[in-house]
VEXTOR-969870 format. One record per residue: residue in one letter; x, z, y of N, C-alpha, C, CB in turn. Coordinates in steps of 0.02 Angstrom, whole numbers, padded with zeros to 5 digits, always signed. Each point is the difference from the previous one (the first is absolute). Glycine has a CB too. Example, Ala and Ser with C-alpha at 12.3 -4.5 7.8 and 13.67 -1.06 7.14 Angstrom:
A+00660+00390-00284-00045+00000+00059+00045+00000+00060-00095+00062-00059 S+00077-00098+00112+00042+00003+00059-00039+00037+00055+00059-00108-00032 
! end
This chain:
M-03331-02509+02783+00003+00020-00070+00044+00062-00007-00017-00119-00037 G-00003+00164-00009+00039+00060-00011+00003+00016-00074-00031+00043+00112 V+00068+00010-00129+00007+00022-00069-00047+00060-00009+00121-00040-00008 S-00174+00031-00030-00050+00052-00006-00010+00026-00070-00055-00052+00095 S+00088+00021-00145-00012+00019-00069+00059-00019-00044-00123-00014+00017 N+00129+00050-00072+00050-00016-00051-00033-00017-00066+00083+00075+00057 E-00144-00099-00054-00037-00018-00061+00012-00073-00018-00087+00086+00028 P+00085-00102-00093+00004-00071-00020-00056-00039+00034+00051+00032-00111 F-00039-00096+00124-00053-00039+00032+00000-00071-00028+00009+00070+00104 F-00069-00100-00103-00011-00069-00021-00040-00034+00054+00004+00030-00123 L+00023-00086+00150-00033-00038+00052-00012-00070-00028+00055+00068+00093 S-00118-00085-00104-00017-00063-00031+00007-00058+00049-00079+00060-00076 G+00110-00114+00052+00008-00059+00042+00001-00063-00042+00063+00068+00083 S-00012-00108-00074+00004-00065-00033+00022+00007-00073+00026-00053+00110 D-00014-00005-00141+00023-00003-00069+00074+00017-00006-00088-00086-00023 H+00121+00095+00080+00070+00021+00000+00003+00075+00013+00038-00115+00043 A-00014+00152-00093+00003+00073+00004+00071+00025+00013-00099+00007-00077 C+00104+00049+00112+00065+00032+00012-00002+00070-00029+00017-00067+00106 L+00030+00083-00150+00008+00066-00028+00055+00036+00037-00039-00040-00114 L+00023+00098+00144+00046+00036+00043+00028+00062-00037-00063-00040+00103 L+00129+00044-00108+00033+00053-00039+00042+00044+00046+00003-00075-00101 H-00022+00139+00106+00031+00046+00047+00066+00027-00025-00114+00031+00040 G+00145+00012+00000+00065+00027-00016-00002+00066-00038+00041-00056+00100 L+00017+00079-00122+00006+00064-00037-00020+00058+00046+00091-00049-00072 G-00138+00089+00049-00023+00056+00039-00046-00019+00057+00104+00056-00029 G-00119-00121+00035-00044-00024+00054-00071-00011-00024+00098-00054+00052 G-00129+00003-00027-00069-00012-00019-00030-00061+00035-00012+00121-00021 A-00052-00130+00010-00035-00058+00028+00000+00000+00076-00071-00002-00101 Y+00081+00061+00132+00001+00003+00073+00055-00044+00029-00046+00116-00006 E+00100-00126-00032+00055-00042+00024-00023-00072+00014+00080+00072-00064 F-00134-00092+00031-00026-00068+00007-00066-00002+00039+00056-00028-00107 S-00076+00082+00138-00065+00002+00034-00008-00058+00049+00000+00123-00012 L+00049-00133+00054-00005-00051+00053+00016-00070-00026+00030+00087+00083 L+00020-00094-00124+00017-00066-00028-00058-00025-00043+00123+00029+00002 G-00153+00016-00041-00057-00021-00041-00057-00028+00042+00033+00086-00084 Q-00048-00052+00139-00052-00025+00045+00018-00067+00030-00031+00118+00025 A+00094-00126-00006+00022-00063+00031-00005-00058-00050+00078+00065+00075 L-00060-00053-00138-00005-00053-00050-00073-00017-00015+00109+00038-00049 H-00151+00013+00047-00071-00012-00012-00031-00041+00057-00007+00107-00065 Q+00030-00095+00126-00025-00038+00057+00019-00074-00005+00007+00104+00070 Q+00043-00119-00109+00019-00070-00011-00037-00030-00060+00112+00024+00049 G-00160+00013-00077-00042-00025-00053+00021+00019-00070-00024-00091+00075 L+00078+00128-00083+00026+00017-00066-00037+00059-00030+00111-00045+00034 T-00115+00047-00100-00022+00060-00035+00060+00048-00005-00088-00066-00066 V+00076+00130+00078+00055+00048+00002-00016+00060-00044+00029-00038+00117 Q+00019+00057-00160-00008+00058-00043+00061+00045+00008-00069-00067-00083 A+00058+00129+00106+00054+00050+00005-00015+00056-00050+00021-00029+00122 I+00030+00050-00158-00010+00050-00052+00042+00062+00014-00024-00091-00083 L+00013+00143+00043+00042+00059-00002+00026+00009-00071-00065+00055+00095 Y+00130-00044-00103+00028+00009-00066-00017+00069-00028+00093-00077+00031 P-00091+00085-00097-00004+00067-00029+00054+00046+00030-00048-00049-00107 G+00029+00110+00121+00046+00046+00033+00001-00006+00075+00068-00006-00101 H-00105-00042+00128-00005-00011+00073-00072+00002+00024+00104-00068-00005 D-00150+00082-00038-00071-00010+00014-00039+00062+00018+00007-00094-00076 L+00027+00151+00086-00034+00062+00019+00040+00035+00055-00049+00011-00116 A+00014+00022+00161+00033+00040+00052+00019+00067-00031-00065-00058+00094 L+00129+00067-00108+00025+00060-00033+00056+00031+00041-00030-00047-00113 P+00042+00112+00106+00054+00032+00038+00070-00022-00021-00075+00097+00015 R+00081-00125-00077+00064-00025-00024-00013-00065-00038+00049+00118-00007 M-00004-00165+00014-00006-00063-00037+00011+00013-00074+00041-00065+00101 P-00088+00044-00144+00008+00012-00072+00048-00050-00032-00115+00047-00002 D+00137-00031-00060+00040-00047-00038-00041-00063-00014+00065+00095-00052 S-00033-00153+00057-00030-00062-00022+00058-00049-00012-00110+00021+00064 T+00096-00074-00101+00053-00046-00020-00017-00072+00020+00027+00075-00096 W+00025-00115+00099-00011-00070+00019-00044-00035-00052+00111-00002+00059 Q-00108+00023-00122-00043-00032-00050-00074+00012+00014+00091+00014-00084 A-00107+00046+00108-00070+00015+00018-00020-00039+00062+00010+00115-00050 W+00033-00119+00100-00015-00039+00060-00011-00073-00019+00068+00079+00072 Y-00022-00106-00113-00004-00070-00017-00061-00015-00042+00124-00006+00005 G-00143+00051-00049-00060-00011-00039-00061-00011+00043+00049+00070-00090 H-00055-00030+00143-00057-00008+00046+00006-00065+00040-00009+00125+00009 V+00070-00142+00011+00012-00063+00036-00020-00059-00043+00095+00053+00065 Q-00072-00053-00127-00013-00056-00045-00075-00007-00015+00113+00016-00051 D-00146+00041+00040-00072-00003-00014-00038-00028+00060+00011+00098-00078 T+00008-00076+00138-00035-00023+00060+00012-00075+00012+00012+00114+00050 F+00051-00136-00061+00014-00071+00007-00042-00041-00049+00117+00027+00036 D-00121-00005-00098-00038-00037-00050-00074-00004+00019+00081+00037-00089 Q-00108+00017+00117-00070+00000+00022-00010-00049+00057-00012+00119-00037 L+00058-00119+00085-00005-00047+00056+00005-00072-00023+00049+00087+00075 Q-00005-00099-00123+00011-00068-00024-00063-00027-00035+00122+00025-00012 Q-00161+00019-00018-00061-00022-00034-00051-00028+00049+00021+00086-00088 C-00018-00063+00151-00051-00019+00049+00027-00043+00057-00059+00105-00028 H+00125-00115+00030+00030-00037+00056+00050-00050-00028-00015+00098+00078 S+00016-00158-00050+00045-00052-00024+00072+00013+00019-00094-00080+00007 T+00105+00117+00047+00067+00012+00025+00009+00074+00016+00005-00117+00047 V+00050+00147-00069+00014+00070+00016+00071+00006+00026-00081+00040-00089 T+00087-00019+00152+00064+00015+00031+00011+00076-00004-00009-00100+00078 V+00071+00120-00089+00016+00072-00004+00045+00018+00059-00010-00001-00127 V-00011+00053+00164+00037+00025+00057+00025+00070-00017-00070-00068+00082 G+00136+00076-00085+00029+00065-00015+00035+00030+00060+00014-00037-00117 F-00018+00103+00122+00037+00035+00052+00045+00051-00033-00094-00015+00084 S+00158+00015-00067+00049+00049-00024+00002-00001-00076-00019+00071+00102 T+00001-00016-00136-00001+00000-00073-00053-00046-00029+00043+00117+00003 G-00092-00136+00038-00048-00050-00022+00033-00068-00012-00087+00060+00064 C+00147-00070-00035+00035-00064-00009+00028-00010-00070+00029+00004+00120 P+00008+00045-00149+00020-00010-00070-00059-00004-00047+00105+00060+00026 L-00159-00025-00012-00060-00007-00041-00028-00072+00005-00025+00123+00016 A+00025-00150+00044-00024-00069+00010+00045-00050-00035-00050+00034+00110 L+00115-00024-00105+00048-00045-00033-00007+00003-00076+00079+00014+00097 H-00087+00046-00123-00009+00008-00073-00064-00035-00022+00061+00111+00003 L-00113-00106+00037-00062-00034-00016+00009-00076+00001-00065+00096+00049 A+00102-00121+00001+00011-00072+00006+00040-00028-00058-00005+00013+00123 A+00044+00030-00156+00038-00022-00059-00044-00005-00062+00101+00053+00048 Q-00163-00025-00044-00043+00002-00059-00068-00032+00011+00059+00102-00032 R-00080-00112+00094-00066-00025+00014+00006-00059+00050-00051+00115-00021 P+00000-00159+00023+00002-00058+00045-00017+00018+00073-00031-00071-00097 V+00075+00109+00129-00008+00017+00071+00009-00063+00042+00042+00119-00021 A-00087-00131+00068+00004-00061+00041+00055+00004+00051-00122-00017-00016 K+00125+00073+00052+00051+00011+00051+00018+00074+00001-00042-00098+00069 L+00103+00112-00046+00023+00069+00008+00016+00013+00074+00046+00000-00118 V-00069+00058+00142+00020+00024+00066+00033+00068-00010-00095-00064+00060 L+00157+00071-00040+00039+00061-00012+00018+00031+00068+00046-00046-00110 L-00075+00103+00125+00010+00034+00064+00046+00060-00009-00115-00038+00039 A+00170+00039-00002+00048+00055-00004+00016+00016-00073-00042+00047+00109 P+00066-00096-00147+00006+00009-00073+00051+00053-00020-00033-00119-00012 Y+00012+00161-00034+00045+00048-00032+00030-00036-00061-00068+00103+00040 I+00130-00124-00033+00032-00036-00055+00071+00026-00012-00068-00100+00028 A+00098+00134+00021+00064+00033-00012-00012+00060-00047+00045-00036+00114 R+00008+00063-00143-00009+00050-00052-00033+00064+00027+00100-00048-00058 L-00084+00068+00118-00027+00062+00026-00027-00008+00070+00081+00061-00070 Y-00131-00020+00085-00024+00005+00068+00054+00033+00043-00119+00007-00039 R+00117-00022+00104+00041+00039+00046-00028+00071+00004+00031-00104+00067 P+00011+00154-00056-00023+00070-00001-00030+00022+00066+00087+00024-00085 W-00141-00057+00107-00027+00015+00067-00041+00064+00001-00001-00122+00022 Y-00019+00147-00082-00044+00058+00000+00033+00061-00032-00097-00077-00003 V+00161+00073-00017+00034+00058-00028+00068+00007+00032-00062-00013-00110 P+00089+00074+00115+00065+00010+00033+00059-00023-00042-00051+00094+00061 L+00044-00095-00128+00055-00020-00044-00007-00074-00017+00008+00116-00046 P+00047-00150+00030-00006-00069-00024-00047-00002-00060+00116-00026+00041 L-00160-00022-00042-00053-00001-00051+00029-00010-00070-00079-00045+00086 E+00130+00004-00093+00028-00010-00067+00026+00065-00028+00031-00117+00031 R+00004+00157+00009+00025+00064-00022-00057+00046-00019+00101-00013+00073 L-00154+00013-00032-00058+00043-00013-00036-00020-00064-00012+00017+00123 L+00001-00082-00132-00039-00024-00057+00034+00014-00067-00048-00087+00073 F+00113+00076-00075+00034+00002-00064+00042+00062-00010+00001-00123+00003 S-00014+00175+00037+00031+00066-00012-00056+00052-00001+00110-00035+00055 V-00119+00070+00000-00054+00051+00001-00069-00031-00001+00076+00075+00063 G-00080-00141-00051-00065-00034-00002-00034+00002-00067+00043-00071+00089 W-00005+00084-00142-00031+00006-00066-00040+00064-00006+00093-00067-00049 W-00080+00116+00092-00035+00064-00004-00048+00011+00059+00097+00046-00061 I-00090-00086+00114-00044+00005+00057-00056-00051-00008+00094+00040+00075 Q-00155-00019-00066-00057-00045-00011-00008-00050+00057-00056+00089-00064 D+00063-00065+00126-00013-00045+00056+00038+00023+00062-00113-00028-00047 V+00110-00014+00099+00029+00017+00066-00052-00015+00053+00118-00026-00040 P-00116+00061+00096-00051-00011+00052+00008-00067+00034-00005+00122+00018 R-00051-00150+00001-00001-00061+00040-00008+00022+00073-00049-00072-00095 L+00100+00065+00135+00000+00030+00066-00043-00038+00049+00114+00042-00023 R-00112-00108+00021-00041-00040+00044-00002-00071-00026+00029+00073+00099 L-00080-00110-00080-00005-00069-00022+00047-00043+00043-00120+00018-00039 P+00154-00066+00008+00047-00042+00037-00035-00057+00037+00087+00027-00085 I-00120-00007+00141-00035-00046+00044+00021+00017+00072-00099-00012-00081 R+00125-00036+00118+00023+00014+00068-00057+00000+00051+00109-00051-00031 D-00163+00019+00015-00059+00003+00044-00031+00069-00008-00021-00127-00010 E+00029+00170+00060-00020+00070-00006-00075+00008-00011+00096+00031+00073 V-00137-00070-00039-00072+00006-00009-00019-00019-00072-00019-00025+00122 M+00046-00030-00146-00016-00023-00068+00027+00049-00051+00001-00118+00039 R+00057+00147-00027+00029+00048-00047-00045+00061-00007+00115-00039+00029 R-00141+00064+00027-00045+00059-00003-00064-00017-00038+00048+00042+00109 E-00075-00102-00098-00060-00020-00036+00013-00003-00075-00038-00065+00101 A+00094+00035-00120+00017-00007-00070+00012+00067-00033+00049-00112+00024 E-00017+00158+00011+00014+00065-00029-00063+00041-00012+00111-00002+00057 K-00164-00012-00020-00063+00035-00010-00034-00020-00065-00013+00006+00123 V+00025-00067-00147-00036-00025-00059+00045-00002-00062-00073-00066+00075 A+00139+00069-00067+00045-00003-00058-00013+00059-00046+00087-00059+00069 F-00087+00046-00134-00018+00051-00049+00056+00048-00017-00079-00082-00045 L+00141+00058+00041+00053+00039-00033+00054+00022+00048-00023-00064-00104 P+00033+00130+00113+00051+00024+00046+00069+00008-00030-00091+00058+00058 T+00099-00074-00123+00065+00005-00032+00015-00064-00039-00012+00125-00008 F+00076-00133-00012+00020-00052-00045+00018+00032-00067+00043-00073+00095 N-00072+00048-00149+00016+00024-00067+00063-00035-00025-00123+00022-00024 L+00174+00017+00007+00065-00030-00016-00001-00035-00068+00054+00088+00068 A-00095-00065-00115-00006-00036-00063-00029-00069+00012-00015+00109-00062 S-00032-00114+00108-00029-00065+00017+00050-00046+00034-00111+00055+00011 V+00154-00026+00030+00053-00040+00032+00047-00027-00054-00008+00070+00105 R+00027-00028-00153+00043-00024-00054-00034-00056-00041+00053+00113-00006 S-00119-00107-00003-00037-00052-00036+00002-00065+00039-00075+00087-00052 A+00067-00084+00119+00005-00060+00041+00068-00033-00006-00083+00050+00079 I+00136-00009-00083+00067-00027-00008+00006-00036-00067+00046+00092+00072 A-00077-00064-00125+00001-00033-00065-00033-00068+00003-00001+00112-00056 L-00053-00118+00094-00034-00065+00008+00047-00050+00033-00111+00058+00008 L+00150-00036+00041+00046-00046+00034+00048-00033-00048-00009+00070+00102 E+00033-00032-00151+00048-00028-00047-00031-00057-00040+00057+00112-00008 I-00121-00105-00008-00036-00053-00036-00011-00061+00045-00057+00087-00072 V+00034-00074+00133-00017-00055+00045+00061-00040+00019-00095+00068+00044 R+00152-00036-00035+00061-00037+00017+00016-00053-00053+00043+00101+00061 Q-00057-00085-00124+00013-00047-00054-00051-00057+00000+00049+00092-00067 E-00109-00079+00095-00053-00050+00000+00003-00048+00059-00070+00082-00060 L+00106-00064+00112+00000-00040+00061+00017-00074-00011+00032+00103+00060 P+00017-00120-00102+00017-00071-00007-00055-00043-00030+00116+00037-00012 Q-00168-00007-00016-00053-00040-00030-00062-00004+00044+00043+00033-00111 I-00043+00000+00170-00059+00001+00043+00005-00056+00051-00011+00125-00015 Q-00032-00175+00009+00002-00058+00044-00063-00006+00043+00072-00057-00084 V-00105+00113+00095-00060+00002+00041+00018-00008+00074-00057+00074-00086 P+00020-00112+00125+00011-00002+00073-00001+00071+00029-00052-00115+00006 T+00103+00132+00031+00010+00070+00020+00016+00006+00074+00040+00025-00115 L-00073+00022+00147+00014+00021+00069+00028+00071-00002-00091-00076+00047 I+00147+00087-00014+00030+00067+00005+00004+00018+00074+00068-00016-00107 I-00093+00075+00124+00005+00024+00070+00035+00067-00001-00106-00062+00034 Q+00157+00069+00008+00041+00061+00002+00020+00017+00071+00042-00026-00116 S-00046+00089+00133+00025+00023+00065+00074+00020-00006-00116+00039+00032 R+00153-00058+00017+00071+00019+00002+00009+00075+00014+00029-00116+00038 R-00082+00149-00012+00004+00071+00017-00035+00044-00052+00005-00033+00121 D-00014+00008-00180-00032+00038-00054+00043+00061-00017-00053-00106-00046 S+00023+00165+00047+00036+00062-00014-00008+00022-00073-00014+00032+00119 V-00023-00069-00159-00015+00021-00068+00035-00043-00052-00110+00042+00039 V+00101-00108-00036+00035-00044-00047+00054-00038+00037-00104-00011-00070 D+00154-00010+00032+00056-00038+00029-00024-00071+00016+00084+00070-00064 P-00081-00091+00127-00021-00069+00017+00037-00054-00039-00027+00043+00113 A+00087-00026-00137+00038-00050-00039-00037-00020-00064+00106+00047+00047 G-00152-00005-00070-00038-00017-00059-00043-00062+00010-00001+00120-00030 A-00024-00129+00091-00041-00059+00015+00042-00063-00005-00073+00069+00075 Q+00134-00066-00048+00044-00058-00005+00019-00013-00073+00045+00025+00115 Y-00034+00028-00153+00016-00008-00072-00057-00036-00036+00071+00104+00004 L-00132-00084+00010-00057-00033-00031-00003-00074+00019-00063+00109+00000 Y+00071-00123+00063-00002-00069+00023+00053-00042-00034-00045+00039+00110 D+00105-00012-00116+00055-00037-00030-00008-00008-00075+00073+00042+00090 T-00107+00005-00123-00003+00001-00073-00060-00037-00028+00059+00108+00004 L-00117-00102+00028-00060-00032-00026+00009-00076-00001-00071+00095+00043 P+00055-00128-00099+00010-00073-00004-00058-00041+00026+00070+00022-00097 S-00120+00010+00126-00058-00037+00024+00020-00054+00050-00070+00102-00017 P+00043-00163+00010+00015-00053+00048-00032+00012+00068+00010-00079-00095 V-00060+00124+00097-00033+00018+00063+00011+00075+00011-00087-00093-00012 K+00130+00110+00059+00012+00071+00015+00020+00006+00073+00036+00023-00119 I-00061+00031+00149+00010+00012+00071+00021+00073+00010-00086-00088+00031 L+00137+00099+00009+00021+00067+00019-00010+00008+00075+00085+00006-00095 H-00129+00039+00114-00018+00010+00071+00023+00070+00021-00099-00079-00009 W+00139+00082+00061+00028+00064+00023-00039+00028+00059+00112-00036-00040 L-00123+00101+00040-00027+00037+00057+00057+00041+00031-00116+00005-00052 K+00108+00014+00116+00055+00035+00033-00017+00070+00026+00041-00111+00031 D-00104+00129-00028-00018+00063+00031-00035+00050-00045-00008-00063+00104 S-00021+00041-00159-00041+00043-00042+00044+00043-00046-00092-00085+00005 D+00062+00139-00030+00031+00039-00053-00025-00027-00067+00009+00104+00074 H-00020-00062-00123-00013-00023-00068-00070-00026-00011+00084+00082-00037 I-00135-00047+00061-00069-00019-00015-00021-00055+00049-00028+00116-00045 I+00054-00176+00034-00008-00054+00049-00072-00024+00008+00115-00034-00028 P-00161+00042-00021-00069-00022+00013-00036+00043+00051-00003-00043-00115 L+00033+00102+00134-00032+00045+00048+00043+00010+00062-00057+00056-00094 D+00115-00085+00097+00047+00019+00053-00003-00048+00060+00074+00049-00088 L-00025-00045+00130-00001-00032+00066-00010-00075-00003+00074+00089+00038 E-00049-00121-00090-00004-00073-00006-00054-00022-00050+00122-00006+00030 R-00173+00047-00039-00051-00015-00050-00037-00065+00015-00014+00123-00019 A+00002-00139+00082-00034-00063+00016+00042-00060-00024-00055+00054+00100 E+00120-00049-00093+00044-00053-00025-00004-00004-00076+00078+00016+00098 V-00079+00042-00131-00007+00002-00073-00065-00033-00021+00067+00106-00004 F-00122-00090+00038-00065-00029-00018+00002-00076+00005-00058+00103+00041 W+00088-00128+00014+00002-00073+00010+00043-00034-00052-00017+00019+00123 V+00076+00008-00136+00046-00031-00047-00029+00001-00071+00098+00034+00072 V-00126+00023-00093-00029+00005-00067-00060-00046-00006+00040+00118-00009 G-00085-00117+00058-00059-00042-00003+00017-00073-00002-00061+00088+00060 S+00109-00109-00019+00020-00071+00001+00028-00022-00067+00023+00010+00123 F+00017+00033-00153+00031-00016-00064-00053-00005-00056+00106+00056+00037 I-00152-00009-00038-00049+00001-00054-00051-00057+00008+00015+00124-00010 V-00039-00133+00071-00055-00047+00009+00022-00073-00003-00055+00085+00070 N+00112-00100-00038+00018-00071+00001+00075-00014-00009-00097-00017+00073 S+00137+00070-00082+00072-00009-00009+00031-00044+00054-00018+00015-00123 C-00005-00006+00184+00024-00043+00054+00069+00021+00025-00118-00021+00033 L+00141+00080-00054+00064+00024+00025+00057-00038-00032-00049+00113+00018 K+00102-00121+00019+00061-00030-00026+00056+00051+00003-00037-00115+00037 R+00087+00104-00078+00056+00047+00000+00035+00000+00068+00016-00018-00125 
! end
């Protein structure tokens, strides 16, 4: 299996559907392999692209979390009309979107991969600390270049970079993602959905401590925190992707995993 496209995809399967939510500045390609693996287990799989992420452009356009969430909510509602069970799988910024959805809709299960839940991303793609950049000259700078995708598997990284749409990060969109975090943090105590969190200790983009914070804060009686040791940020495509596929599939299909 390889990464050949960044287009939204729908794979028809059972009455249990999985909605896949990509990261900020990313796309459906982040779920290319995981989506196939879940479909092979009989699940229906839907991967989307948010507004502002759906065209190959030389610069990432402005977009807001409200626009992303509107598309997420509409897609969830459509899936729910045709499927008795809908699990939501979020990656990076897809995680606060998934959590916000779970606070408002009957999500069956949550899978949170490399969750962006701390206030700021690590500054892996800019020379200055990101907080200083965002809230000083960042008000006048539209975007910053994306130097490389955070994937340690070199072959997979090259494949992903060929299909990724956006070579920059829009700073207004980053600020909008931060605004969403403030809302989601207030909602966490009311989210009791069975939740799986997977985080790499070598993540260069988000602080791994955010995964532990989520595990400690979510009141769900069923929650699992699974650590990886070798991957970078885009764990569905990186060195330990087979482990990710197995852990996610086991949790969604039969919840056989124990803490």
